[in-house]
C-alpha positions as CSV (number, residue, x, y, z in Angstrom):
1,M,-33.0,-10.3,-13.4
2,Y,-32.2,-12.8,-10.2
3,Q,-32.6,-13.1,-6.4
4,L,-29.9,-12.6,-3.5
5,A,-30.5,-12.2,0.1
6,G,-33.9,-12.1,-0.5
7,V,-33.8,-8.9,-2.8
8,L,-34.4,-9.1,-6.3
9,L,-31.7,-7.6,-8.3
10,V,-31.5,-5.8,-11.6
11,M,-28.4,-6.3,-13.5
12,V,-27.9,-2.8,-15.1
13,S,-25.7,-2.1,-18.3
14,L,-27.4,2.0,-19.2
15,V,-26.1,4.1,-21.8
16,F,-27.1,7.8,-21.7
17,S,-27.2,10.1,-24.4
18,L,-26.5,13.3,-23.5
19,G,-26.2,15.6,-26.6
20,T,-26.0,15.1,-30.4
21,R,-22.5,13.7,-30.5
22,A,-23.3,10.1,-29.8
23,D,-19.9,8.7,-30.0
24,T,-18.4,11.2,-27.3
25,S,-21.4,12.0,-25.2
26,E,-22.6,8.9,-23.5
27,L,-22.1,7.7,-20.0
28,V,-21.8,3.9,-19.6
29,L,-22.7,1.9,-16.4
30,N,-22.4,-1.6,-15.8
31,G,-23.4,-3.5,-12.3
32,T,-26.3,-3.6,-10.2
33,L,-27.9,-0.9,-8.6
34,T,-28.5,-2.3,-5.0
35,Q,-26.1,-1.9,-1.5
36,G,-22.6,-3.3,-1.6
37,S,-22.4,-3.1,-5.7
38,L,-19.3,-2.4,-7.6
39,I,-20.4,-0.3,-10.6
40,R,-17.8,-0.1,-13.3
41,A,-18.7,2.8,-15.5
42,Q,-17.1,4.8,-18.3
43,L,-17.5,8.5,-20.2
44,P,-15.6,9.8,-22.8
45,P,-11.8,10.7,-22.0
46,G,-10.9,13.8,-20.3
47,S,-14.2,14.5,-18.9
48,K,-14.6,15.1,-15.3
49,V,-17.1,12.8,-12.8
50,Q,-18.7,13.0,-9.4
51,L,-20.7,10.5,-7.1
52,N,-22.1,12.7,-4.6
53,G,-19.7,15.5,-4.7
54,E,-16.5,13.9,-4.5
55,T,-14.5,13.6,-7.5
56,L,-14.1,9.9,-9.0
57,Q,-10.4,9.0,-10.8
58,Q,-10.4,8.0,-14.4
59,N,-8.4,6.1,-16.5
60,A,-6.9,7.6,-19.8
61,Q,-9.9,5.7,-21.5
62,G,-12.3,7.4,-19.4
63,K,-13.5,4.1,-17.5
64,F,-13.9,4.7,-13.9
65,V,-15.3,2.8,-10.7
66,F,-17.5,3.4,-7.5
67,G,-19.4,1.5,-5.1
68,F,-21.7,1.5,-2.5
69,D,-21.7,-0.3,0.8
70,R,-23.2,-2.6,2.9
71,S,-26.0,-0.1,4.4
72,A,-25.6,3.0,1.7
73,S,-28.2,5.3,1.1
74,L,-30.7,4.5,-1.1
75,E,-30.8,7.6,-3.6
76,H,-27.0,9.3,-5.1
77,T,-26.1,11.5,-7.7
78,L,-23.7,11.1,-10.0
79,S,-22.8,14.1,-12.3
80,W,-20.3,14.8,-14.7
81,Q,-18.3,17.8,-17.5
82,L,-17.5,16.8,-21.0
83,P,-14.2,17.3,-22.6
84,D,-16.7,20.4,-24.6
85,G,-18.0,21.7,-21.3
86,G,-21.6,19.9,-21.7
87,E,-22.5,18.9,-18.2
88,S,-25.5,16.4,-17.1
89,R,-26.3,14.0,-14.0
90,R,-28.1,11.2,-13.2
91,T,-30.1,10.2,-9.8
92,L,-29.2,6.6,-8.6
93,T,-32.0,4.7,-7.1
94,L,-30.4,1.4,-5.1
95,T,-32.3,-1.7,-4.0
96,E,-32.4,-2.1,0.0
97,R,-31.4,-5.2,1.0
98,D,-32.5,-7.5,3.4
99,Y,-29.6,-9.1,4.8
100,V,-29.3,-12.4,7.0
101,T,-28.2,-13.5,10.5
102,Q,-25.6,-16.9,10.6
103,R,-24.8,-18.1,13.8
104,I,-21.3,-20.1,14.3
105,D,-20.7,-22.2,16.9
106,G,-17.4,-24.2,17.8
107,L,-14.9,-21.6,17.1
108,D,-11.7,-21.8,19.2
109,Q,-12.6,-18.9,22.0
110,K,-8.9,-17.0,21.3
111,M,-10.4,-16.5,17.7
112,V,-13.8,-14.7,19.1
113,T,-12.0,-12.9,21.9
114,P,-7.8,-12.9,21.3
115,P,-5.6,-12.9,24.3
116,E,-3.8,-9.4,25.0
117,A,-0.2,-11.2,23.6
118,V,-1.7,-11.7,20.1
119,L,-3.2,-8.2,19.8
120,K,0.0,-6.7,18.4
121,R,0.0,-9.0,15.6
122,I,-3.6,-8.6,15.0
123,R,-2.4,-4.8,14.3
124,K,0.1,-5.5,12.2
125,D,-1.7,-7.5,10.1
126,S,-4.6,-4.9,10.0
127,V,-2.0,-2.0,8.5
128,N,-0.1,-4.8,6.3
129,V,-3.5,-5.6,4.4
130,A,-4.3,-1.8,4.6
131,K,-1.3,-1.4,2.8
132,A,-1.8,-3.9,0.1
133,R,-5.1,-2.3,-1.0
134,A,-3.9,1.0,-0.9
135,S,-2.9,2.0,-4.5
136,T,-4.6,2.7,-7.4
137,S,-2.9,0.8,-10.4
138,D,-4.2,1.6,-13.7
139,L,-4.2,-2.3,-14.4
140,D,-7.5,-2.9,-16.8
141,A,-8.7,-6.4,-15.3
142,V,-11.5,-4.8,-13.2
143,F,-13.4,-4.1,-16.4
144,T,-13.4,-7.5,-17.4
145,G,-16.0,-10.2,-16.4
146,F,-15.0,-11.8,-13.2
147,I,-15.2,-15.9,-12.4
148,W,-15.8,-17.9,-9.5
149,P,-12.2,-18.2,-8.1
150,A,-13.3,-22.0,-6.7
151,A,-15.8,-25.0,-7.1
152,G,-18.2,-25.5,-4.5
153,P,-21.5,-24.9,-2.5
154,I,-22.0,-21.2,-1.1
155,T,-22.0,-21.5,2.6
156,G,-21.7,-17.8,3.7
157,V,-23.2,-14.7,1.8
158,Y,-22.1,-11.4,1.9
159,G,-23.6,-8.6,4.6
160,S,-24.8,-11.1,6.9
161,Q,-24.7,-10.5,10.7
162,R,-22.6,-13.1,12.5
163,I,-23.0,-14.6,15.7
164,L,-19.8,-16.4,16.9
165,N,-20.1,-18.7,20.0
166,G,-23.2,-16.8,21.0
167,K,-21.5,-13.2,20.7
168,P,-22.3,-11.0,17.8
169,S,-19.5,-10.0,15.6
170,R,-19.4,-7.5,12.8
171,P,-21.3,-8.1,9.3
172,H,-19.3,-10.6,7.2
173,Y,-18.1,-8.9,3.9
174,G,-17.3,-11.7,1.9
175,V,-18.7,-14.8,0.0
176,D,-17.9,-18.1,1.1
177,V,-17.4,-21.1,-0.7
178,G,-17.6,-24.5,1.1
179,A,-14.7,-27.3,-0.9
180,P,-12.6,-30.2,0.6
181,T,-9.2,-29.1,2.1
182,G,-6.7,-28.9,-1.2
183,T,-9.3,-27.9,-3.9
184,D,-7.8,-25.5,-6.3
185,V,-8.2,-21.4,-5.7
186,V,-7.9,-19.4,-9.1
187,A,-8.0,-15.7,-9.9
188,P,-11.3,-14.4,-11.1
189,A,-9.9,-11.6,-12.8
190,S,-6.6,-10.9,-14.0
191,G,-4.5,-9.4,-11.6
192,V,-1.3,-8.6,-9.5
193,V,-0.4,-10.3,-6.2
194,T,0.2,-7.4,-3.3
195,L,0.1,-9.7,-0.1
196,A,0.5,-13.3,0.8
197,D,1.0,-14.0,3.9
198,D,-0.4,-16.0,7.3
199,L,-2.7,-13.5,9.3
200,Y,-4.2,-14.2,12.4
201,Y,-7.8,-14.1,11.9
202,S,-7.8,-15.3,8.1
203,G,-4.8,-17.7,8.2
204,N,-3.1,-17.7,4.5
205,T,-4.1,-14.9,3.0
206,I,-3.5,-13.5,-0.4
207,V,-4.7,-9.8,-2.4
208,L,-5.2,-9.7,-6.2
209,D,-5.2,-5.8,-7.3
210,H,-7.3,-5.7,-10.4
211,G,-7.4,-2.0,-11.0
212,M,-8.5,1.3,-10.2
213,G,-8.5,0.2,-6.3
214,V,-10.3,-2.9,-6.7
215,F,-8.9,-5.9,-4.8
216,S,-9.3,-9.5,-4.1
217,T,-9.2,-11.1,-1.1
218,F,-8.8,-15.1,-0.6
219,L,-8.9,-16.1,3.1
220,H,-8.5,-19.5,4.9
221,L,-6.3,-21.0,2.3
222,D,-4.5,-24.1,3.1
223,S,-1.7,-23.4,0.8
224,M,-0.3,-20.3,-1.1
225,T,1.1,-21.0,-4.8
226,V,1.7,-17.5,-5.8
227,A,4.2,-14.8,-3.8
228,L,3.9,-11.0,-3.2
229,G,4.6,-8.9,-6.9
230,D,3.3,-12.1,-9.2
231,T,1.3,-11.4,-12.0
232,L,-1.8,-13.5,-12.8
233,T,-3.8,-13.9,-15.5
234,Q,-7.6,-15.0,-15.1
235,G,-8.1,-18.6,-14.1
236,E,-4.9,-19.0,-13.0
237,K,-4.5,-21.5,-9.6
238,L,-3.1,-19.0,-5.9
239,G,-3.5,-21.4,-3.7
240,E,-5.9,-24.1,-2.6
241,I,-9.1,-24.1,-0.2
242,G,-8.6,-24.9,3.1
243,A,-9.2,-23.9,7.4
244,T,-6.2,-21.6,8.4
245,G,-7.2,-18.9,10.6
246,R,-10.6,-18.3,12.3
247,A,-12.7,-21.2,10.7
248,T,-14.6,-24.2,11.6
249,G,-14.2,-25.8,8.3
250,A,-12.4,-26.0,5.0
251,H,-14.0,-23.3,3.1
252,L,-12.9,-19.8,0.8
253,D,-13.9,-16.7,2.0
254,W,-13.7,-14.2,-1.5
255,R,-14.0,-10.3,-0.6
256,I,-13.5,-7.8,-2.7
257,N,-12.7,-4.3,-1.6
258,L,-12.8,-0.7,-3.5
259,H,-10.1,0.3,-1.0
260,K,-12.0,0.5,1.8
261,Q,-15.2,-0.2,0.7
262,R,-16.2,-3.4,1.4
263,L,-18.6,-4.6,-1.7
264,D,-20.0,-8.0,-2.2
265,P,-18.5,-10.2,-5.1
266,A,-21.3,-12.7,-5.8
267,L,-22.5,-9.4,-7.7
268,L,-19.3,-9.7,-10.0
269,V,-20.2,-13.5,-11.1
270,P,-22.9,-15.9,-12.3
271,P,-25.6,-16.7,-9.8
272,R,-25.2,-19.9,-8.3
273,Q,-26.5,-22.1,-5.6
């Protein structure tokens, strides 16, 4: 167990036995039952599974993922049907999180309230990022252990309400690692690069597909050492920390998305100060 953002979190790796054939009748869940969490799971191949009535996609091994966003309700129902017709369900109860408020001053005002002339570029950036996170590949990296993509202290956390130059903004959806410009950034898990571009808000930005609709995004990079379509192994360098885009100093903003869901990267790696 460990403390994060004022909430005591419990890592779960649960096996629910569903019948006498234990080798083919188990649900496995791995993750943290809290808001902002990515859950990785498995049922026997050929099963059918739903979360709150919505069908979840499984790979050939019966593995699947689902997530709970920043303000997700605390009660959810996971139901499934095994290949032999057996059915079951479980109620998943989440821990509620208490998010901090973070004030950031000294930003260039055009990065807080962008001029009309750059709105077209911002809209194009948003479309390109959405496309980069739109696929559901069969890559298996999402089911492996993740590592921190950069060394350095944590300077910003997931879910915090941000006040930019005194103006309330959208919550922060990543974890910030502070380090000098030029510090290596590596792949936290293997994946394929689906975006490597300079964006208005996030500067030099890389999106990495880990499979099953789960993507890492790396913002504010000083340099990018990979290109669209490159395949990376865990720990392989992809760029260097910088302060490009909307930033007041050198840091890495690392984000995890399950398609459009914005989840907490810190829940996938060992705790760090």
